[in-house]
C-alpha angles and dihedrals in degrees: 000000000000095000090052089053090054091047092049094045092050094048097050096046089046088053091052092045089052094040128124114235091246088064098038096103092053092047095047089054090051091051090051091045090053093050091048092049096049111086091201097051093039092053092045090050095049091048091049101047088051087073104033137061113219090209092054092045091049089053092050093047093050111097118185132187139164117247123223089262089057098254122133119241127190137198136178121236107199120225111273092220109090098223093046091047090053094045091045092054094047089052092049094049089047087054093052093041090052091048092243089123123038106232099210091049090048091052091048092052103043106019102031117176137153092274137022091246091053089049090051089051089054091050090049092049098044102033111015100047093050088047090053090050091051094048093046089049094051089051094043091051089056093044108021093182089065091078096032106155092217092054091049092051090047092053093046089054091049095054096034092095131156110258116262123224117259116178115228089230091053093049093047091051090051090048090051092050091046088053089052091050091049093051092048093050093048086066091062127077098252118179119242087256094051092049094048089048090051092046091051098050091043091054092048091047095049093047091044090056090052091044093051092199098146094213094052093040094053096052092043093050092049089051093051094043095050094046096052092043087072086075115067089192089077103041091112092057098043089050087060092050091049091055092047092049089055087068092060119082108234 
């Protein structure tokens, strides 16, 4: 569905924007996979690259000047056109993902800052955020309701709930049971997909317990419970979590 394409794109690019450098490779790959699996973005990209040369666009985007100390400094000025900007950043991320362009050298040349992390923050601000806006605009232009302001306000009101009370002792008991579940399931021959699913729902549930937003906690708990209930080996532990969760007002 188009709306799901928008949510998926926004989530993956946000993850890349907020990423630590050590995880950049993985998160770039996720963004490229998102674009590749979105019919709308894939079609827009294909139509755009028919009429543009990435090499030419990169040459145009590169702005160089001489600093007072005589050193050359370079910066990238992204294309003004929405579709060309989107295609340009996809091509750039593809170069980085494939290893054809060294990412740290690229940051040092075009987004130079006192540290690698600060350089990455500049890149995120000046390249990834405009890229995100371009992609969202492409998806929204195909499906205008996907960014409907009324829907957004309604969703914010729904999730803007007063924090519920979660006793520290209760949370610690849940975490202990979750750890026992994790240890038990590591003895099974889980597939990569099953292990990834388990890790994801566990991370959401743990953070939801810290967040204490009852709406977020309820859905995170449901996702975790339904995932681990696939494995009879941990029924005893999940039963304990169910009883503990009944003491929390959701």
